[in-house]
N, C-alpha and C positions, 0 to 999 in steps of 0.2 A: 212447543219448544220456544224458548225465549230468543229474541232477536239479538245477534251479536253486535256489540257496538265497538267499532275500531277507532283509532285515533285519526284525526284529520290528516289528510294527505294532499296539501295544496300545491302539488307540483304544477309549475307553469303559471301560477297566479301571481299577480303583482301584489307586493306588500307595501304598506305606507312607510314603515320604519324598518330600515336594513339592520340586520343584527351585526354585531361586532365580530369579525372573523377571529379575533384573539381570545374570545371567551371560551372557546373549546380547547385552547392551548394552555397546558399547565405553566404556572409561573417559573417553574425551575427547568422547563423543557430547554434543551440545547439550542434549539432554533432562536429562543429568546436571548440566550447568552451570546450567540454569534451576532445578533442584531445589536446588542449593547456594545460589544467590542468594536464592531465596525463604526458604530456611531461615534466612538472615541478615537478613531484613527485620524491622523492628519493626512488629508487627501489634496492638499493645495496643489502639489505637482501634478495630480491627476486632473484637476479642474483646469489647470493651464493648458491641457491638450485640447480643450473645446474652443470653438470660435464664438464670438459675441453676437453673431448675426445668424439669421436663417430661423427655421422652425425650432421652438424650444425642445431641447432634447430630454430624454428621461434623466432623473437625477442619478449621478454616478454612484452615490452612496447606496441607493436602492439596488442598483445592478450589481454592486459589489457584493452586497449581502446575498443576493440570489445565487451569484456565481460561486461564492465561497461555500454556501450551504449545500450547493449541488456538488461541488468537489468533494466535501466531506462525506457525501453519501454516494460516491462512486458514479456520478452523473457528469459526463464531460461534453456531450454533444449539444450544440446550441439548439438543435431541433428538439432534443429530448427535454432541455431546460424550458424552452417555450411551451411544450406540451404540459410540463408539470405545473407551470403558473397558470394554466387554464383549469386544472382540476384537483391539484393538491393544496390543501388548506394552508399548509405551512409556507409554501411558496407564495400563495395568494396573500397570506398575511405579511410576509416580508415585502412584497412588491406594492402593498397598499391597494391590491386588486388591479394593478396595472397590467397590461398584457403586451409587452413589446414582442416584436416578431423575432424569429431566430436570426434573421439578418441583422437586426438591431444589436442582439446580444453578441453576434459574431464580430460586428464592427467595433463594439465596445472592447472586446477582448483583444482584437487585432490592432486597433488604431489608438486605443486610449491606455489599456493597462499592460500591453504586451511586455514592455520593459520594466514594469513595476509589480507584476502579478506575483513573482516569486518572493520579493522582500516583503510585500504585504501579506502574503499567505503565511510566511514564516512568523511574522508579527502576531497574527491572529492565533496560531498554534502556540507561540510562547505565552501569549496571554492566558489562553486556556490552561496551560500547564501551571502557570503562576496561581491561577484561581482554584486549582485542584480538582478541576473538571476533566482533564485530560491527562493521560500518562504517557511519558516517552521513556520510561525506565527500561522498557523491554523493546528490542528491535526485532520484528518478525520479518524474516526474508522470504520473498515470494509467497506461494500459497502453502505454507508450512502446515504439515499435519503431525499432531503430537498425541500420544496416548495419555490423555487426561482431560479434565473439564477446563478447556482453555479456549479463548478467543484467538482467531488466527490473524487478527488485524493489528496494525500498529496503533491506530487511533482508537482509543477505547474511552467512552464516556463513563467515568467512574461511578456515577450515581445510577445512570440508566442501565448499565450492564447488569447490575444486580437484579434488576426487574425485568428487563426485557431482552438481555444479551444483544443489545444494539451492536450492529456491524458497521464499522466505518473503515475508510480506505487504509491500507496497511502501512504506507510510509510516505513522506512528503516527496521524496525524489521520485518514487514510483507514480505518484499523483501528478506531478509536474510533467513527467514524460508522456503519461497518458493524456493529459490535457493538450499538449502539442499534437498528439495524434488525432484528437477529437477535433481541434481547429483545422488540421489539414484535411481531414474527412468532410467537414462541413464546407470547406472552400473548394472541394473537388466537384466540378460540374459534369465530369465525364460519366456517361452511363455504364453500368456494370457490364463487363464482357465475360464471355464464356471462359470457364477455367481451361488453362493450357496444361496439356499432358507433360509430365516431367519425369525423367528417368532417375534411377537411384543415384547415379554419379552427380547429376546436377543438384539433387536434393541434399546429398551429403556436403556438397560445396556450399549451399545455402546455410546448412546448419553450422558448418565450420565458420562461416562469416559472422553469424549471429553470435556464436560463442566467443569469437574474438572480439566482437564489438561490445558485449555486455560487460557490465562491472562485475568484478569478483566480490567476495565478502569484505575483504579489507577495504575495497572502494566504498561499499555501502556504509560501513561503520565510520570511515574516515569522513565521508561527506556528512554523516550526522554529527560528527564532532565539529566539523567546520560551521555547520548551520546553528548548532545549539551550545557550542563551547565545551562540551564533554562527550566522552563515548557513553553509550547506553550501559546501564548496569548489567543487562542480560541481553542475549541474543538467542533467538529461537529460529531454526532452520532445518530442513529436511536432509537427508542423507547425501544429497548431491553436493552439500557444502561441507561434508565430513572429510577434511583433509588435514594433514600434518601442518601445512601452511596456515590454514585458517585457525586451527587450535592454537598454534604458536602465537599468531597474532592477537587472538583474544586473550590469551593468558598474559601477554606482555602489556596489554592495556586494561587489565583488571575488568574485563568483560566476562561474566559467568556464562558459560556456553551450555545451551540445550540443543545440541546438534549431533545427531546420530552419525556414526560411521557407516560407510557403505555396506558392510557386511552385517549390520545390526539385526536385520530381519531374518537373513539366512541362518544366523546362529541360533535362532529360537526353535529351529526345527531339527527333528531327530536325524535325518540324512546328513546334515552338516556335522552334527555333534559326533556321529559315528564314522565320519571320513577320516581315516587314519593318515591320509596324505596331507592334511591341512596342518600347517605349523602351529595353529592355534590349539590343536588337539594333541600335541606331542608334550611329553614331559620336559620341563626346562629346569636345569640346575643353574640358578642365578649366581651362587658363590663361585662355581667354577666355569660358568659361561659355556654350557654345552646343552645340546638337545639329545634326546634318546629316541631313535627311530622305532618303528613298530616291532622289529625283530631284535631289539635290545642293544643295538650298537649306538655309540655316542658319535654325534656330529659336532665337530669342534668349529670355532670361529676361525675363518680362513682370510678374513680381511674386511675392511669397510670401505666403500666406494661413495663417491659424490655423484649426484644426479641433479641437473638443473631443469626445471620445467619451463613452459612458455612464458610464464611470468617473471622469470629470472630468479625464482625461489630455489635454493639449494637444499637438498635433502641428503641424508647420509644413510646408506643401505648396508646392513651387515650381512655377510653370506656365511653359511654353515655347510 
């Protein structure tokens, strides 16, 4: 039996000439595009945040590239970014194979770019849009699920998505909010505590508070308009956003809606379609404005009433 010859496996051996990390990264890869854009950014105000004495710091442009690339790949924790720089070739290439600690990355974010990261990040995204690499025509709200071959993220690399269906973070505002959470988590030195038992009333209070503090769909779309000067052409969201208020807002601002209404899924099943108590299943005479009940009697319009929700939106309900 012939002896099998394997390729050389020189793990742990010292090499005389180090290979170029970038030789395995395609020329049109998004990481190179991010690098070129950050190279072109004016960071004079960022450089002014550094002192001219002490140990030479890592170059802010390098850290900015690493942080932005991390953000666009759903990585916000300083510890996670520091780990990626040790074993991910893309991060290693961006950093020039430098290995700043997580505390260094944290100080960079909190002491140097905290007041500038939003504007700089928006500049990067706008540049990617202008280059045709990134699309912001469609605004995806939360973890939207749709029945089609579609990507559920806001940031979609146009060329890469056709090949690898690359997944990037869904919206700038959501990214920035999670960035703050990541910074807060990294700054926390307190050990993890045991979970506290909570009753249903307390849980409902927490849920109500979260719902009150979260932004509604008009807020999402309005912030998009403020950041980029125009509303998205399309908005995709799950049935939790299917309300008259949201549909009316999107229609008024020429945003094409791909948003299910709350009963969408129930309407697909036979029990719903056969439920004669549902107004949707009753015969409606549009010309004379009346419904016909299951036993054949007409139900006439008895008036329209106004109802205002917690957001101040007024809807009009017709009773029969």
